[in-house]
A tleap script that builds the chain and sets N, CA, C and O, in Angstrom:
source leaprc.protein.ff14SB
mol = sequence {
  NMET ARG PHE ARG ASP ASP ASN PRO ALA ASP
  LEU ALA ARG ALA ARG THR ALA VAL THR ALA
  TRP ARG ASP GLN ASN ARG ALA GLY THR SER
  GLY GLU LEU VAL ALA ALA VAL GLY ARG GLN
  PHE HIE PRO ASP TYR GLY VAL VAL LEU ARG
  ALA VAL LEU PHE ALA VAL ASP GLY HIE ARG
  ALA ARG GLU VAL THR GLY ILE VAL ALA ARG
  ARG PHE PRO VAL LEU ARG GLY ARG CTHR
}
set mol.1.N position { 1.048 -1.321 0.126 }
set mol.1.CA position { 0.215 -0.282 0.170 }
set mol.1.C position { 0.652 1.526 -0.028 }
set mol.1.O position { 0.956 2.051 1.044 }
set mol.2.N position { 0.680 2.078 -0.760 }
set mol.2.CA position { 1.275 3.325 -1.128 }
set mol.2.C position { 0.795 4.225 -0.117 }
set mol.2.O position { -0.387 4.202 0.227 }
set mol.3.N position { 1.780 5.157 0.470 }
set mol.3.CA position { 1.231 6.416 1.215 }
set mol.3.C position { 0.497 7.318 1.150 }
set mol.3.O position { 0.150 8.062 2.068 }
set mol.4.N position { 0.057 7.349 -0.410 }
set mol.4.CA position { -0.963 8.383 -0.942 }
set mol.4.C position { -2.104 7.760 -1.286 }
set mol.4.O position { -3.057 8.320 -1.828 }
set mol.5.N position { -2.036 6.413 -0.938 }
set mol.5.CA position { -3.434 5.699 -0.936 }
set mol.5.C position { -4.205 5.643 0.672 }
set mol.5.O position { -5.326 5.255 1.002 }
set mol.6.N position { -3.337 6.075 1.281 }
set mol.6.CA position { -3.609 6.101 2.886 }
set mol.6.C position { -4.702 7.250 3.116 }
set mol.6.O position { -4.794 7.921 2.088 }
set mol.7.N position { -5.316 7.568 3.839 }
set mol.7.CA position { -6.316 8.700 4.342 }
set mol.7.C position { -6.613 8.690 5.587 }
set mol.7.O position { -6.755 7.612 6.164 }
set mol.8.N position { -6.795 10.133 6.379 }
set mol.8.CA position { -7.089 10.446 7.795 }
set mol.8.C position { -7.941 9.601 8.226 }
set mol.8.O position { -7.894 9.223 9.396 }
set mol.9.N position { -8.849 9.164 7.378 }
set mol.9.CA position { -9.823 8.193 8.392 }
set mol.9.C position { -9.626 6.978 8.436 }
set mol.9.O position { -10.463 6.428 9.152 }
set mol.10.N position { -8.708 6.118 7.883 }
set mol.10.CA position { -8.194 4.964 8.008 }
set mol.10.C position { -7.268 4.935 9.322 }
set mol.10.O position { -7.192 4.000 10.118 }
set mol.11.N position { -6.607 6.115 9.377 }
set mol.11.CA position { -5.723 6.319 10.633 }
set mol.11.C position { -6.385 6.518 11.859 }
set mol.11.O position { -5.971 6.021 12.906 }
set mol.12.N position { -7.346 7.188 11.788 }
set mol.12.CA position { -8.677 7.629 12.618 }
set mol.12.C position { -8.963 6.345 13.316 }
set mol.12.O position { -8.736 6.099 14.501 }
set mol.13.N position { -9.577 5.436 12.284 }
set mol.13.CA position { -10.119 4.204 12.396 }
set mol.13.C position { -9.509 3.359 13.279 }
set mol.13.O position { -10.005 2.899 14.308 }
set mol.14.N position { -8.027 3.106 12.684 }
set mol.14.CA position { -6.921 2.169 13.249 }
set mol.14.C position { -6.472 3.010 14.622 }
set mol.14.O position { -5.612 2.444 15.298 }
set mol.15.N position { -6.804 3.891 14.955 }
set mol.15.CA position { -6.481 4.400 16.435 }
set mol.15.C position { -7.706 3.901 17.510 }
set mol.15.O position { -7.722 3.630 18.711 }
set mol.16.N position { -8.491 3.921 16.669 }
set mol.16.CA position { -10.081 3.368 17.746 }
set mol.16.C position { -9.874 2.223 18.034 }
set mol.16.O position { -9.981 1.735 19.159 }
set mol.17.N position { -9.390 1.393 16.529 }
set mol.17.CA position { -9.617 -0.121 16.831 }
set mol.17.C position { -8.039 -0.610 17.611 }
set mol.17.O position { -8.102 -1.794 17.944 }
set mol.18.N position { -7.068 -0.144 17.859 }
set mol.18.CA position { -6.175 -0.680 18.535 }
set mol.18.C position { -6.305 -0.241 20.236 }
set mol.18.O position { -5.935 -0.909 21.201 }
set mol.19.N position { -6.917 1.024 20.227 }
set mol.19.CA position { -7.113 1.590 21.361 }
set mol.19.C position { -8.083 0.666 21.958 }
set mol.19.O position { -7.845 0.568 23.161 }
set mol.20.N position { -9.078 -0.048 21.597 }
set mol.20.CA position { -10.123 -0.931 21.928 }
set mol.20.C position { -9.447 -2.461 22.371 }
set mol.20.O position { -9.680 -3.115 23.387 }
set mol.21.N position { -8.611 -2.750 21.331 }
set mol.21.CA position { -8.266 -4.078 21.183 }
set mol.21.C position { -7.115 -4.011 22.832 }
set mol.21.O position { -7.180 -4.843 23.737 }
set mol.22.N position { -6.160 -2.794 22.800 }
set mol.22.CA position { -5.584 -2.994 23.802 }
set mol.22.C position { -6.236 -2.793 25.568 }
set mol.22.O position { -5.852 -3.296 26.624 }
set mol.23.N position { -7.331 -1.855 25.262 }
set mol.23.CA position { -7.783 -2.080 26.504 }
set mol.23.C position { -8.599 -3.671 26.804 }
set mol.23.O position { -9.350 -3.634 27.778 }
set mol.24.N position { -8.556 -4.413 26.405 }
set mol.24.CA position { -9.054 -5.739 26.280 }
set mol.24.C position { -7.920 -6.884 26.798 }
set mol.24.O position { -7.936 -7.827 27.590 }
set mol.25.N position { -6.938 -6.268 25.908 }
set mol.25.CA position { -5.602 -7.593 26.020 }
set mol.25.C position { -4.815 -6.645 26.694 }
set mol.25.O position { -4.290 -5.734 26.053 }
set mol.26.N position { -4.688 -6.734 27.744 }
set mol.26.CA position { -3.372 -5.475 28.332 }
set mol.26.C position { -2.055 -6.075 27.755 }
set mol.26.O position { -1.378 -5.556 26.867 }
set mol.27.N position { -1.845 -7.036 28.281 }
set mol.27.CA position { -0.710 -7.807 27.823 }
set mol.27.C position { -0.583 -8.432 26.250 }
set mol.27.O position { 0.380 -9.170 26.040 }
set mol.28.N position { -1.337 -8.213 25.361 }
set mol.28.CA position { -1.049 -8.325 24.391 }
set mol.28.C position { 0.207 -8.363 23.414 }
set mol.28.O position { 1.222 -7.822 23.853 }
set mol.29.N position { 0.255 -8.790 22.459 }
set mol.29.CA position { 1.559 -8.403 21.318 }
set mol.29.C position { 1.351 -7.772 20.168 }
set mol.29.O position { 0.286 -7.700 19.555 }
set mol.30.N position { 2.283 -7.358 19.908 }
set mol.30.CA position { 1.858 -6.623 18.156 }
set mol.30.C position { 1.238 -7.489 17.168 }
set mol.30.O position { 0.408 -7.052 16.371 }
set mol.31.N position { 1.752 -9.157 17.204 }
set mol.31.CA position { 1.304 -10.063 16.322 }
set mol.31.C position { -0.029 -10.105 16.435 }
set mol.31.O position { -0.844 -9.969 15.523 }
set mol.32.N position { -0.326 -10.380 18.061 }
set mol.32.CA position { -1.821 -10.695 18.283 }
set mol.32.C position { -2.651 -9.754 17.866 }
set mol.32.O position { -3.750 -10.071 17.412 }
set mol.33.N position { -2.217 -8.327 17.963 }
set mol.33.CA position { -2.994 -7.226 17.493 }
set mol.33.C position { -3.274 -7.289 16.096 }
set mol.33.O position { -4.452 -7.216 15.749 }
set mol.34.N position { -2.400 -7.410 15.266 }
set mol.34.CA position { -2.601 -7.454 13.854 }
set mol.34.C position { -3.325 -9.043 13.742 }
set mol.34.O position { -4.386 -8.941 13.127 }
set mol.35.N position { -3.124 -10.060 14.043 }
set mol.35.CA position { -4.286 -11.059 13.755 }
set mol.35.C position { -5.603 -10.711 14.199 }
set mol.35.O position { -6.520 -10.547 13.394 }
set mol.36.N position { -5.734 -10.600 15.334 }
set mol.36.CA position { -7.319 -9.539 15.624 }
set mol.36.C position { -7.891 -8.622 14.851 }
set mol.36.O position { -9.014 -8.633 14.348 }
set mol.37.N position { -6.856 -7.646 14.775 }
set mol.37.CA position { -7.703 -6.570 13.857 }
set mol.37.C position { -7.172 -6.202 12.430 }
set mol.37.O position { -7.553 -5.264 11.729 }
set mol.38.N position { -6.209 -7.141 12.146 }
set mol.38.CA position { -5.505 -6.714 10.754 }
set mol.38.C position { -6.466 -6.850 9.462 }
set mol.38.O position { -6.386 -6.260 8.385 }
set mol.39.N position { -7.443 -7.856 9.925 }
set mol.39.CA position { -8.364 -8.443 8.775 }
set mol.39.C position { -9.535 -7.204 8.365 }
set mol.39.O position { -10.247 -7.254 7.363 }
set mol.40.N position { -9.545 -5.956 9.520 }
set mol.40.CA position { -10.301 -4.909 9.323 }
set mol.40.C position { -9.940 -3.734 8.402 }
set mol.40.O position { -10.612 -2.719 8.225 }
set mol.41.N position { -8.455 -4.132 7.704 }
set mol.41.CA position { -7.830 -2.855 7.051 }
set mol.41.C position { -7.012 -3.708 6.134 }
set mol.41.O position { -6.709 -4.874 6.391 }
set mol.42.N position { -6.691 -3.095 5.107 }
set mol.42.CA position { -5.739 -3.078 4.066 }
set mol.42.C position { -4.560 -4.101 4.224 }
set mol.42.O position { -3.836 -3.633 5.103 }
set mol.43.N position { -3.952 -5.486 3.695 }
set mol.43.CA position { -3.290 -6.283 4.147 }
set mol.43.C position { -1.864 -5.844 4.605 }
set mol.43.O position { -1.166 -6.270 5.525 }
set mol.44.N position { -1.667 -4.959 3.775 }
set mol.44.CA position { -0.108 -4.285 4.392 }
set mol.44.C position { -0.185 -2.965 4.960 }
set mol.44.O position { 0.669 -2.120 4.690 }
set mol.45.N position { -1.264 -2.705 5.818 }
set mol.45.CA position { -1.545 -1.973 7.010 }
set mol.45.C position { -1.018 -2.276 8.320 }
set mol.45.O position { -0.844 -1.403 9.172 }
set mol.46.N position { -0.690 -3.835 8.542 }
set mol.46.CA position { 0.323 -4.270 9.803 }
set mol.46.C position { 0.782 -3.202 10.870 }
set mol.46.O position { 0.565 -2.884 12.039 }
set mol.47.N position { 1.640 -2.790 9.642 }
set mol.47.CA position { 3.069 -1.958 10.219 }
set mol.47.C position { 2.731 -0.612 10.935 }
set mol.47.O position { 3.304 -0.059 11.874 }
set mol.48.N position { 1.436 -0.185 10.087 }
set mol.48.CA position { 0.666 1.158 10.551 }
set mol.48.C position { -0.076 0.748 12.348 }
set mol.48.O position { 0.033 1.422 13.373 }
set mol.49.N position { -0.656 -0.321 12.179 }
set mol.49.CA position { -1.361 -0.971 13.268 }
set mol.49.C position { 0.109 -1.263 14.796 }
set mol.49.O position { 0.046 -1.061 16.008 }
set mol.50.N position { 0.873 -1.622 14.193 }
set mol.50.CA position { 1.780 -1.682 15.219 }
set mol.50.C position { 2.556 -0.204 15.598 }
set mol.50.O position { 2.959 0.124 16.714 }
set mol.51.N position { 2.612 0.294 14.803 }
set mol.51.CA position { 3.354 1.855 15.224 }
set mol.51.C position { 2.071 2.535 16.067 }
set mol.51.O position { 2.316 3.314 16.988 }
set mol.52.N position { 0.749 2.214 15.719 }
set mol.52.CA position { -0.415 2.784 16.288 }
set mol.52.C position { -0.246 1.996 17.889 }
set mol.52.O position { -0.529 2.608 18.919 }
set mol.53.N position { 0.107 0.985 17.894 }
set mol.53.CA position { 0.181 0.556 19.290 }
set mol.53.C position { 1.033 0.932 20.114 }
set mol.53.O position { 0.852 1.108 21.319 }
set mol.54.N position { 2.380 1.132 19.279 }
set mol.54.CA position { 3.464 1.872 20.264 }
set mol.54.C position { 3.204 2.982 20.840 }
set mol.54.O position { 3.700 3.275 21.928 }
set mol.55.N position { 2.439 3.706 20.225 }
set mol.55.CA position { 2.244 5.411 20.320 }
set mol.55.C position { 1.097 5.090 21.619 }
set mol.55.O position { 1.211 5.781 22.631 }
set mol.56.N position { 0.235 4.260 21.574 }
set mol.56.CA position { -0.792 4.102 22.517 }
set mol.56.C position { -0.155 4.023 23.574 }
set mol.56.O position { -0.154 4.909 24.428 }
set mol.57.N position { 0.560 2.796 23.661 }
set mol.57.CA position { 1.317 2.274 24.785 }
set mol.57.C position { 2.188 3.377 25.276 }
set mol.57.O position { 1.956 3.642 26.455 }
set mol.58.N position { 3.130 4.108 24.721 }
set mol.58.CA position { 3.566 5.062 24.974 }
set mol.58.C position { 2.767 6.135 25.801 }
set mol.58.O position { 3.111 6.405 26.952 }
set mol.59.N position { 1.800 6.683 25.251 }
set mol.59.CA position { 0.580 7.543 26.155 }
set mol.59.C position { 0.497 7.191 27.410 }
set mol.59.O position { 1.065 7.716 28.369 }
set mol.60.N position { -0.520 5.919 27.392 }
set mol.60.CA position { -0.299 5.624 28.489 }
set mol.60.C position { 0.600 5.245 29.777 }
set mol.60.O position { 0.082 5.097 30.883 }
set mol.61.N position { 1.866 5.110 29.568 }
set mol.61.CA position { 2.810 4.900 30.141 }
set mol.61.C position { 3.220 6.076 30.773 }
set mol.61.O position { 3.578 5.891 31.935 }
set mol.62.N position { 3.289 7.394 30.314 }
set mol.62.CA position { 3.163 8.816 30.591 }
set mol.62.C position { 2.184 9.256 31.609 }
set mol.62.O position { 2.408 10.004 32.561 }
set mol.63.N position { 0.937 8.625 31.241 }
set mol.63.CA position { -0.223 9.180 31.962 }
set mol.63.C position { -0.079 8.085 33.632 }
set mol.63.O position { -0.286 8.456 34.787 }
set mol.64.N position { 0.268 6.955 33.212 }
set mol.64.CA position { 0.738 6.154 34.683 }
set mol.64.C position { 2.048 6.739 35.338 }
set mol.64.O position { 2.140 6.752 36.566 }
set mol.65.N position { 2.854 7.124 34.706 }
set mol.65.CA position { 3.946 7.471 35.606 }
set mol.65.C position { 4.205 8.893 35.755 }
set mol.65.O position { 4.918 9.357 36.645 }
set mol.66.N position { 3.437 9.771 34.609 }
set mol.66.CA position { 3.897 11.399 35.494 }
set mol.66.C position { 5.065 11.783 34.461 }
set mol.66.O position { 5.122 12.989 34.219 }
set mol.67.N position { 5.862 11.094 33.909 }
set mol.67.CA position { 6.728 11.446 33.460 }
set mol.67.C position { 6.584 12.240 31.935 }
set mol.67.O position { 6.401 11.445 31.013 }
set mol.68.N position { 6.629 13.385 31.620 }
set mol.68.CA position { 6.598 14.198 30.293 }
set mol.68.C position { 8.202 13.862 29.856 }
set mol.68.O position { 9.162 13.972 30.619 }
set mol.69.N position { 8.253 13.451 28.529 }
set mol.69.CA position { 9.753 14.107 27.831 }
set mol.69.C position { 9.895 14.971 27.685 }
set mol.69.O position { 8.925 15.714 27.534 }
set mol.70.N position { 11.089 15.420 27.635 }
set mol.70.CA position { 11.487 16.905 27.613 }
set mol.70.C position { 11.943 16.811 25.843 }
set mol.70.O position { 12.582 15.916 25.289 }
set mol.71.N position { 11.355 18.077 25.241 }
set mol.71.CA position { 11.491 18.311 23.762 }
set mol.71.C position { 12.328 19.567 23.844 }
set mol.71.O position { 12.161 20.516 24.610 }
set mol.72.N position { 13.340 19.392 22.839 }
set mol.72.CA position { 14.245 20.411 22.548 }
set mol.72.C position { 14.178 20.713 21.401 }
set mol.72.O position { 13.971 19.957 20.451 }
set mol.73.N position { 14.450 22.541 21.379 }
set mol.73.CA position { 14.002 23.027 20.120 }
set mol.73.C position { 14.924 22.460 19.081 }
set mol.73.O position { 15.930 21.820 19.390 }
set mol.74.N position { 14.537 22.724 17.742 }
set mol.74.CA position { 15.311 22.135 16.870 }
set mol.74.C position { 16.144 23.525 16.146 }
set mol.74.O position { 15.553 24.530 15.752 }
set mol.75.N position { 17.431 23.343 16.091 }
set mol.75.CA position { 18.478 24.368 15.683 }
set mol.75.C position { 18.514 24.257 14.104 }
set mol.75.O position { 19.304 23.444 13.625 }
set mol.76.N position { 17.695 25.033 13.230 }
set mol.76.CA position { 17.762 25.366 12.430 }
set mol.76.C position { 19.379 25.855 11.265 }
set mol.76.O position { 20.123 26.768 11.622 }
set mol.77.N position { 19.593 25.181 10.153 }
set mol.77.CA position { 20.650 25.482 9.751 }
set mol.77.C position { 22.163 25.044 10.707 }
set mol.77.O position { 23.248 25.479 10.322 }
set mol.78.N position { 22.106 24.544 11.411 }
set mol.78.CA position { 23.540 23.849 12.362 }
set mol.78.C position { 23.477 22.317 12.051 }
set mol.78.O position { 22.507 21.559 12.043 }
set mol.79.N position { 24.614 22.121 11.834 }
set mol.79.CA position { 24.933 20.687 11.489 }
set mol.79.C position { 25.580 20.017 12.993 }
set mol.79.O position { 25.940 18.840 13.039 }
savepdb mol mol.pdb
quit
């Protein structure tokens, strides 16, 4: 699947599906996610589902621990 074939509605649907799956499968793996939810999406969408799972888990970890990653400004024009 090419990037230009993707659309924001598919990504929003993936976020919703992954969040719901994670709520029901706290210790589930990314492989189990793709097996359970992947058939609702394009066959090549597994990598996107794994990335969304990584983001969901990261957000939840920050909520639990209260740790916020410090972001540094990008210095433009420097190497």
